The first five atom37 places (N, CA, C, CB, O) and aatype in JSON, in Angstrom:
{
  "aatype": [12, 14, 14, 1, 17, 15, 1, 14, 14, 3, 1, 2, 3, 14, 3, 13, 1, 1, 10, 3, 3, 1, 12, 16, 13, 0, 16, 8, 19, 0, 10, 13, 15, 0, 7, 2, 15, 7, 19, 17, 13, 13, 1, 10, 0, 5, 8, 14, 3, 17, 7, 17, 16, 0, 17, 12, 16, 7, 15, 17, 10, 0, 19, 10, 19, 0, 8, 7, 9, 18, 9, 13, 0, 9, 0, 3, 18, 15, 11, 14, 15, 11, 15],
  "atom_mask": [
    [1, 1, 1, 1, 1],
    [1, 1, 1, 1, 1],
    [1, 1, 1, 1, 1],
    [1, 1, 1, 1, 1],
    [1, 1, 1, 1, 1],
    [1, 1, 1, 1, 1],
    [1, 1, 1, 1, 1],
    [1, 1, 1, 1, 1],
    [1, 1, 1, 1, 1],
    [1, 1, 1, 1, 1],
    [1, 1, 1, 1, 1],
    [1, 1, 1, 1, 1],
    [1, 1, 1, 1, 1],
    [1, 1, 1, 1, 1],
    [1, 1, 1, 1, 1],
    [1, 1, 1, 1, 1],
    [1, 1, 1, 1, 1],
    [1, 1, 1, 1, 1],
    [1, 1, 1, 1, 1],
    [1, 1, 1, 1, 1],
    [1, 1, 1, 1, 1],
    [1, 1, 1, 1, 1],
    [1, 1, 1, 1, 1],
    [1, 1, 1, 1, 1],
    [1, 1, 1, 1, 1],
    [1, 1, 1, 1, 1],
    [1, 1, 1, 1, 1],
    [1, 1, 1, 1, 1],
    [1, 1, 1, 1, 1],
    [1, 1, 1, 1, 1],
    [1, 1, 1, 1, 1],
    [1, 1, 1, 1, 1],
    [1, 1, 1, 1, 1],
    [1, 1, 1, 1, 1],
    [1, 1, 1, 0, 1],
    [1, 1, 1, 1, 1],
    [1, 1, 1, 1, 1],
    [1, 1, 1, 0, 1],
    [1, 1, 1, 1, 1],
    [1, 1, 1, 1, 1],
    [1, 1, 1, 1, 1],
    [1, 1, 1, 1, 1],
    [1, 1, 1, 1, 1],
    [1, 1, 1, 1, 1],
    [1, 1, 1, 1, 1],
    [1, 1, 1, 1, 1],
    [1, 1, 1, 1, 1],
    [1, 1, 1, 1, 1],
    [1, 1, 1, 1, 1],
    [1, 1, 1, 1, 1],
    [1, 1, 1, 0, 1],
    [1, 1, 1, 1, 1],
    [1, 1, 1, 1, 1],
    [1, 1, 1, 1, 1],
    [1, 1, 1, 1, 1],
    [1, 1, 1, 1, 1],
    [1, 1, 1, 1, 1],
    [1, 1, 1, 0, 1],
    [1, 1, 1, 1, 1],
    [1, 1, 1, 1, 1],
    [1, 1, 1, 1, 1],
    [1, 1, 1, 1, 1],
    [1, 1, 1, 1, 1],
    [1, 1, 1, 1, 1],
    [1, 1, 1, 1, 1],
    [1, 1, 1, 1, 1],
    [1, 1, 1, 1, 1],
    [1, 1, 1, 0, 1],
    [1, 1, 1, 1, 1],
    [1, 1, 1, 1, 1],
    [1, 1, 1, 1, 1],
    [1, 1, 1, 1, 1],
    [1, 1, 1, 1, 1],
    [1, 1, 1, 1, 1],
    [1, 1, 1, 1, 1],
    [1, 1, 1, 1, 1],
    [1, 1, 1, 1, 1],
    [1, 1, 1, 1, 1],
    [1, 1, 1, 1, 1],
    [1, 1, 1, 1, 1],
    [1, 1, 1, 1, 1],
    [1, 1, 1, 1, 1],
    [1, 1, 1, 1, 1]
  ],
  "atom_positions": [
    [[0.24, 16.84, -20.83], [0.6, 15.99, -22.0], [1.61, 14.95, -21.47], [1.23, 16.87, -23.24], [2.59, 15.33, -20.83]],
    [[1.39, 13.7, -21.73], [2.4, 12.67, -21.38], [3.6, 12.71, -22.25], [1.8, 11.29, -21.45], [3.52, 12.98, -23.45]],
    [[4.74, 12.44, -21.62], [5.98, 12.32, -22.55], [5.63, 11.5, -23.76], [7.24, 11.63, -21.8], [4.76, 10.63, -23.69]],
    [[6.33, 11.77, -24.93], [6.3, 10.96, -26.08], [7.65, 10.43, -26.29], [5.81, 11.7, -27.26], [8.61, 11.18, -26.09]],
    [[7.84, 9.14, -26.7], [8.9, 8.57, -27.02], [9.07, 8.26, -28.56], [8.96, 7.49, -26.24], [8.23, 7.58, -29.16]],
    [[10.22, 8.81, -29.19], [10.41, 8.88, -30.67], [10.69, 7.73, -31.24], [11.39, 9.72, -31.07], [10.55, 7.57, -32.45]],
    [[11.15, 6.71, -30.39], [11.46, 5.33, -31.15], [10.93, 4.27, -30.55], [12.88, 4.98, -31.27], [10.38, 4.44, -29.46]],
    [[10.97, 3.18, -31.06], [10.29, 2.05, -30.33], [10.86, 1.86, -28.94], [10.42, 0.71, -31.11], [12.07, 1.99, -28.77]],
    [[10.07, 1.56, -27.96], [10.6, 1.45, -26.47], [11.39, 0.16, -26.45], [9.35, 1.39, -25.28], [11.09, -0.86, -27.08]],
    [[12.48, 0.34, -25.62], [13.48, -0.75, -25.48], [13.98, -0.56, -24.15], [14.63, -0.75, -26.54], [14.48, 0.54, -23.96]],
    [[13.97, -1.48, -23.06], [14.42, -1.43, -21.87], [15.84, -1.55, -21.88], [13.83, -2.33, -21.11], [16.4, -1.38, -20.8]],
    [[16.55, -1.81, -22.89], [18.02, -1.75, -23.0], [18.51, -0.39, -23.27], [18.51, -2.66, -24.06], [19.7, -0.12, -23.11]],
    [[17.6, 0.54, -23.71], [18.12, 1.91, -24.11], [18.1, 2.65, -22.82], [17.24, 2.67, -25.28], [17.03, 2.77, -22.22]],
    [[19.23, 3.18, -22.33], [19.27, 4.02, -21.0], [18.39, 5.06, -20.76], [20.46, 4.62, -20.83], [17.81, 5.22, -19.68]],
    [[18.22, 5.95, -21.96], [17.22, 7.01, -21.76], [15.83, 6.74, -21.54], [17.24, 7.79, -22.77], [15.12, 7.46, -20.84]],
    [[15.36, 5.52, -22.25], [14.09, 4.96, -22.06], [14.02, 4.33, -20.57], [13.83, 3.88, -23.19], [12.96, 4.44, -19.95]],
    [[14.93, 3.79, -20.08], [14.96, 3.22, -18.7], [14.83, 4.38, -17.63], [16.36, 2.39, -18.47], [14.12, 4.28, -16.62]],
    [[15.58, 5.45, -17.95], [15.46, 6.59, -17.01], [14.08, 7.1, -16.82], [16.29, 7.72, -17.45], [13.5, 7.26, -15.75]],
    [[13.59, 7.35, -18.19], [12.16, 7.87, -18.4], [11.3, 7.09, -17.59], [11.66, 7.79, -19.87], [10.66, 7.52, -16.63]],
    [[11.32, 5.77, -18.07], [10.28, 4.58, -17.44], [10.42, 4.64, -15.93], [10.68, 2.92, -17.95], [9.37, 4.56, -15.31]],
    [[11.55, 4.78, -15.23], [11.8, 4.67, -14.02], [11.16, 5.95, -13.18], [13.24, 4.49, -13.94], [10.56, 5.87, -12.1]],
    [[11.42, 7.05, -13.91], [10.93, 8.23, -13.22], [9.32, 8.41, -13.32], [11.67, 9.47, -13.82], [8.64, 8.93, -12.44]],
    [[8.82, 7.86, -14.61], [7.31, 7.89, -14.54], [6.7, 6.89, -13.58], [6.73, 7.64, -15.9], [5.63, 7.2, -13.05]],
    [[7.26, 5.7, -13.31], [6.94, 4.77, -12.38], [7.06, 5.47, -10.87], [7.9, 3.51, -12.61], [6.18, 5.29, -10.03]],
    [[8.16, 6.24, -10.62], [8.12, 6.82, -9.29], [7.12, 7.88, -9.23], [9.43, 7.37, -8.87], [6.58, 8.08, -8.15]],
    [[6.76, 8.65, -10.35], [5.73, 9.62, -10.31], [4.33, 9.02, -9.9], [5.64, 10.27, -11.66], [3.56, 9.58, -9.12]],
    [[4.12, 7.78, -10.54], [2.91, 6.98, -10.19], [2.85, 6.64, -8.72], [2.87, 5.7, -11.01], [1.83, 6.74, -8.03]],
    [[3.89, 6.27, -8.36], [4.18, 5.84, -6.95], [3.83, 6.98, -5.89], [5.74, 5.45, -6.84], [3.23, 6.72, -4.84]],
    [[4.28, 8.34, -6.27], [4.04, 9.29, -5.56], [2.42, 9.7, -5.51], [4.92, 10.27, -6.03], [1.84, 10.02, -4.47]],
    [[1.82, 9.63, -6.76], [0.36, 9.91, -6.95], [-0.34, 8.8, -6.1], [-0.11, 9.86, -8.6], [-1.24, 9.19, -5.35]],
    [[-0.06, 7.52, -6.12], [-0.87, 6.59, -5.25], [-0.66, 6.87, -3.78], [-0.52, 5.1, -5.54], [-1.58, 6.7, -2.98]],
    [[0.62, 7.31, -3.36], [0.76, 7.59, -2.05], [-0.07, 8.72, -1.69], [2.09, 7.81, -1.73], [-0.76, 8.6, -0.67]],
    [[-0.12, 9.79, -2.36], [-0.84, 11.02, -2.04], [-2.35, 10.66, -1.88], [-0.61, 12.13, -3.17], [-3.01, 10.87, -0.86]],
    [[-2.79, 10.1, -3.0], [-4.29, 9.73, -3.07], [-4.64, 8.82, -1.88], [-4.65, 8.98, -4.46], [-5.58, 9.14, -1.14]],
    [[-3.95, 7.73, -1.69], [-4.34, 6.78, -0.67], [-4.18, 7.44, 0.69], [0.0, 0.0, 0.0], [-5.06, 7.29, 1.53]],
    [[-3.22, 8.06, 0.92], [-2.93, 8.59, 2.36], [-3.95, 9.71, 2.62], [-1.35, 9.18, 2.54], [-4.5, 9.79, 3.72]],
    [[-4.2, 10.52, 1.68], [-5.13, 11.72, 1.91], [-6.58, 11.05, 2.21], [-5.17, 12.8, 0.51], [-7.31, 11.43, 3.13]],
    [[-6.89, 10.05, 1.34], [-8.23, 9.47, 1.73], [-8.24, 8.89, 2.98], [0.0, 0.0, 0.0], [-9.06, 9.31, 3.8]],
    [[-7.42, 7.91, 3.33], [-7.29, 7.46, 4.86], [-7.32, 8.54, 5.93], [-5.94, 6.72, 5.08], [-8.06, 8.46, 6.91]],
    [[-6.55, 9.52, 5.71], [-6.57, 10.57, 6.87], [-7.69, 11.43, 6.87], [-5.41, 11.45, 6.86], [-8.05, 12.03, 7.89]],
    [[-8.35, 11.52, 5.56], [-9.6, 12.47, 5.66], [-10.62, 11.65, 6.43], [-10.23, 12.94, 4.15], [-11.22, 12.22, 7.34]],
    [[-10.9, 10.35, 6.17], [-11.83, 9.67, 6.87], [-11.43, 9.47, 8.41], [-12.03, 8.39, 6.18], [-12.28, 9.45, 9.31]],
    [[-10.15, 9.33, 8.62], [-9.89, 9.14, 10.08], [-10.13, 10.55, 10.85], [-8.33, 8.59, 10.3], [-10.56, 10.48, 12.0]],
    [[-9.89, 11.82, 10.29], [-10.0, 13.18, 10.92], [-11.64, 13.35, 10.85], [-9.07, 14.47, 10.03], [-12.21, 13.86, 11.82]],
    [[-12.33, 12.97, 9.82], [-13.66, 13.38, 9.72], [-14.77, 12.5, 10.59], [-13.99, 13.34, 8.25], [-15.79, 13.0, 11.05]],
    [[-14.4, 11.18, 10.72], [-15.29, 10.38, 11.39], [-14.69, 9.95, 12.89], [-15.58, 9.15, 10.45], [-15.33, 9.24, 13.67]],
    [[-13.5, 10.43, 13.14], [-12.91, 10.1, 14.43], [-12.76, 8.61, 14.73], [-13.73, 10.69, 15.48], [-12.95, 8.31, 15.91]],
    [[-12.43, 7.53, 13.81], [-12.26, 6.15, 14.17], [-11.1, 5.95, 15.07], [-12.12, 5.33, 12.98], [-10.28, 6.83, 15.31]],
    [[-11.08, 4.88, 15.5], [-9.86, 4.57, 16.36], [-9.04, 3.76, 15.47], [-10.18, 3.78, 17.76], [-9.02, 2.53, 15.48]],
    [[-8.37, 4.53, 14.67], [-7.4, 3.7, 13.59], [-5.81, 4.19, 13.86], [-7.88, 4.13, 11.78], [-5.21, 5.14, 13.35]],
    [[-5.37, 3.26, 14.79], [-3.99, 3.4, 15.17], [-3.05, 3.1, 13.93], [0.0, 0.0, 0.0], [-1.91, 3.58, 13.86]],
    [[-3.55, 2.34, 13.01], [-2.59, 1.8, 11.83], [-2.28, 2.83, 10.94], [-3.21, 0.67, 10.96], [-1.29, 2.7, 10.22]],
    [[-3.06, 3.97, 10.9], [-2.89, 4.97, 9.82], [-1.58, 5.58, 9.97], [-3.97, 6.04, 9.84], [-1.04, 5.91, 8.91]],
    [[-0.99, 5.8, 10.99], [0.38, 6.51, 11.21], [1.46, 5.6, 10.77], [0.63, 6.91, 12.75], [2.47, 6.03, 10.21]],
    [[1.24, 4.2, 11.05], [2.19, 3.11, 10.67], [2.11, 2.92, 9.2], [1.88, 1.75, 11.4], [3.13, 2.82, 8.52]],
    [[0.93, 2.88, 8.72], [0.92, 2.77, 7.25], [1.42, 3.9, 6.46], [-0.37, 2.54, 6.82], [1.94, 3.65, 5.38]],
    [[1.33, 5.05, 6.86], [1.81, 6.32, 6.29], [3.3, 6.44, 6.28], [1.24, 7.47, 7.06], [3.94, 6.8, 5.29]],
    [[3.93, 6.05, 7.65], [5.37, 6.13, 7.85], [5.97, 5.06, 7.04], [0.0, 0.0, 0.0], [7.01, 5.28, 6.41]],
    [[5.34, 3.84, 7.01], [6.1, 2.88, 6.27], [6.09, 3.04, 4.87], [5.68, 1.62, 6.54], [7.07, 2.67, 4.22]],
    [[5.05, 3.57, 4.27], [4.92, 3.79, 2.85], [5.85, 5.04, 2.43], [3.36, 4.03, 2.49], [6.42, 5.1, 1.34]],
    [[5.91, 5.85, 3.27], [6.73, 7.05, 3.19], [8.21, 6.61, 3.03], [6.52, 7.97, 4.5], [8.97, 7.0, 2.14]],
    [[8.49, 5.79, 3.97], [9.86, 5.21, 3.97], [10.27, 4.44, 2.57], [9.94, 4.18, 5.19], [11.36, 4.56, 2.0]],
    [[9.27, 3.71, 2.18], [9.43, 2.93, 0.84], [9.51, 3.98, -0.24], [8.17, 1.88, 0.53], [10.34, 3.85, -1.13]],
    [[8.63, 5.1, -0.21], [8.62, 6.04, -1.31], [10.24, 6.79, -1.23], [7.21, 7.2, -1.1], [10.96, 6.88, -2.22]],
    [[10.54, 7.18, -0.15], [11.9, 7.83, -0.05], [13.0, 7.02, -0.65], [12.27, 8.1, 1.37], [13.82, 7.51, -1.42]],
    [[12.99, 5.58, -0.22], [14.03, 4.7, -0.71], [13.9, 4.53, -2.23], [13.96, 3.33, 0.01], [14.9, 4.49, -2.94]],
    [[12.61, 4.42, -2.74], [12.57, 4.29, -4.12], [13.15, 5.8, -4.93], [10.95, 3.9, -4.47], [13.85, 5.78, -5.95]],
    [[12.74, 6.89, -4.32], [13.35, 7.95, -4.86], [14.74, 8.18, -4.9], [0.0, 0.0, 0.0], [15.31, 8.66, -5.88]],
    [[15.39, 7.79, -3.64], [16.88, 7.6, -3.63], [17.54, 6.76, -4.71], [17.24, 6.99, -2.38], [18.57, 7.12, -5.29]],
    [[16.87, 5.62, -4.95], [17.42, 4.66, -5.87], [17.31, 5.39, -7.28], [16.62, 3.22, -5.79], [18.28, 5.48, -8.03]],
    [[16.03, 5.91, -7.57], [15.98, 6.41, -8.97], [16.86, 7.6, -9.16], [14.56, 6.78, -9.36], [17.52, 7.68, -10.2]],
    [[16.93, 8.54, -8.22], [17.62, 9.69, -8.57], [19.08, 9.76, -8.19], [16.96, 10.75, -8.03], [19.75, 10.65, -8.69]],
    [[19.64, 8.89, -7.33], [20.86, 8.93, -6.87], [21.83, 7.63, -7.03], [20.69, 9.29, -5.57], [23.06, 7.72, -7.1]],
    [[21.02, 6.28, -7.1], [21.86, 5.11, -7.21], [21.87, 4.51, -8.62], [21.4, 4.08, -6.22], [22.9, 4.04, -9.11]],
    [[20.72, 4.55, -9.26], [20.42, 3.87, -10.57], [21.5, 4.34, -11.51], [18.94, 4.22, -11.16], [21.85, 5.53, -11.52]],
    [[22.09, 3.36, -12.39], [23.0, 3.63, -13.25], [22.41, 3.42, -14.71], [24.17, 2.82, -12.93], [22.06, 2.32, -15.14]],
    [[22.36, 4.46, -15.34], [21.73, 4.44, -16.67], [22.7, 4.52, -17.82], [20.76, 5.57, -16.79], [22.3, 4.85, -18.94]],
    [[23.86, 4.25, -17.62], [24.89, 4.05, -18.73], [24.61, 2.98, -19.42], [26.24, 3.93, -18.3], [23.96, 2.02, -19.0]],
    [[25.21, 3.12, -20.76], [24.91, 1.9, -21.66], [25.56, 0.62, -21.04], [25.51, 2.14, -23.19], [26.66, 0.75, -20.49]],
    [[24.98, -0.58, -21.09], [25.65, -1.54, -20.72], [26.83, -1.94, -21.62], [24.81, -2.47, -20.52], [26.73, -1.87, -22.85]],
    [[28.09, -2.41, -20.92], [29.18, -2.73, -21.88], [28.93, -4.14, -22.53], [30.61, -2.72, -21.13], [28.48, -5.08, -21.88]],
    [[29.21, -4.21, -23.75], [29.1, -5.52, -24.44], [30.54, -6.26, -24.38], [28.6, -5.29, -26.02], [31.56, -5.78, -24.87]],
    [[30.47, -7.36, -23.76], [31.85, -8.16, -23.78], [31.66, -9.42, -24.57], [32.38, -8.57, -22.28], [32.6, -10.2, -24.72]]
  ]
}
Protein backbone atom coordinates (compact mmCIF):
# COMPACT_ATOMS: atom_id res chain seq x y z
CA UNK A 1 0.00 0.00 0.00
CA UNK A 2 1.56 3.32 -1.00
CA UNK A 3 1.88 6.04 1.62
CA UNK A 4 -1.05 8.41 1.88
CA UNK A 5 -0.79 12.11 2.46
CA UNK A 6 -3.57 13.56 4.63
CA UNK A 7 -3.33 17.13 3.38
CA UNK A 8 -2.78 18.82 0.01
CA UNK A 9 0.78 18.15 -1.20
CA UNK A 10 3.05 21.17 -0.94
CA UNK A 11 6.82 21.14 -1.61
CA UNK A 12 7.18 23.85 1.06
CA UNK A 13 6.02 21.36 3.70
CA UNK A 14 9.17 19.72 5.17
CA UNK A 15 7.39 16.44 5.95
CA UNK A 16 6.11 16.17 2.39
CA UNK A 17 9.56 17.01 0.95
CA UNK A 18 11.15 14.28 3.09
CA UNK A 19 8.55 11.70 2.00
CA UNK A 20 8.77 12.75 -1.64
CA UNK A 21 12.58 12.58 -1.66
CA UNK A 22 12.58 9.14 -0.06
CA UNK A 23 10.00 7.81 -2.52
CA UNK A 24 12.12 9.20 -5.37
CA UNK A 25 15.15 7.42 -3.91
CA UNK A 26 13.18 4.17 -3.65
CA UNK A 27 12.25 4.53 -7.34
CA UNK A 28 15.92 5.11 -8.15
CA UNK A 29 16.88 1.92 -6.26
CA UNK A 30 14.16 -0.07 -8.07
CA UNK A 31 15.31 1.15 -11.50
CA UNK A 32 18.93 0.38 -10.63
CA UNK A 33 18.01 -3.12 -9.50
CA UNK A 34 15.80 -3.90 -12.49
CA UNK A 35 18.11 -2.40 -15.09
CA UNK A 36 21.31 -3.93 -13.80
CA UNK A 37 19.84 -7.36 -13.16
CA UNK A 38 18.55 -7.44 -16.74
CA UNK A 39 21.86 -6.34 -18.25
CA UNK A 40 23.88 -8.77 -16.18
CA UNK A 41 21.44 -11.63 -16.84
CA UNK A 42 21.87 -11.26 -20.59
CA UNK A 43 25.61 -10.77 -20.25
CA UNK A 44 26.00 -13.98 -18.24
CA UNK A 45 23.44 -16.03 -20.21
CA UNK A 46 24.65 -15.19 -23.71
CA UNK A 47 28.34 -14.44 -23.00
CA UNK A 48 28.51 -11.28 -25.15
CA UNK A 49 31.62 -9.14 -24.97
CA UNK A 50 30.03 -6.29 -23.06
CA UNK A 51 32.87 -4.50 -21.31
CA UNK A 52 30.65 -1.53 -20.58
CA UNK A 53 28.41 -3.36 -18.10
CA UNK A 54 30.88 -3.08 -15.22
CA UNK A 55 31.39 0.62 -15.89
CA UNK A 56 27.64 1.23 -16.13
CA UNK A 57 26.93 -0.64 -12.90
CA UNK A 58 29.76 1.06 -11.01
CA UNK A 59 28.85 4.54 -12.23
CA UNK A 60 25.16 4.09 -11.54
CA UNK A 61 25.93 2.65 -8.11
CA UNK A 62 28.13 5.68 -7.30
CA UNK A 63 25.28 8.02 -8.29
CA UNK A 64 22.84 5.93 -6.22
CA UNK A 65 25.10 6.08 -3.15
CA UNK A 66 25.54 9.85 -3.56
CA UNK A 67 21.76 10.22 -3.87
CA UNK A 68 21.27 8.16 -0.70
CA UNK A 69 23.88 10.14 1.24
CA UNK A 70 22.21 13.38 0.22
CA UNK A 71 18.70 12.19 1.12
CA UNK A 72 19.55 10.55 4.44
CA UNK A 73 22.47 12.65 5.73
CA UNK A 74 22.75 16.05 4.05
CA UNK A 75 19.25 17.24 3.11
CA UNK A 76 17.80 19.81 5.51
CA UNK A 77 14.06 19.36 5.92
CA UNK A 78 13.55 22.04 8.54
CA UNK A 79 10.98 24.69 7.91
CA UNK A 80 12.36 27.58 5.88
CA UNK A 81 12.74 30.75 7.94
CA UNK A 82 10.53 33.61 6.81
CA UNK A 83 12.40 36.88 6.75
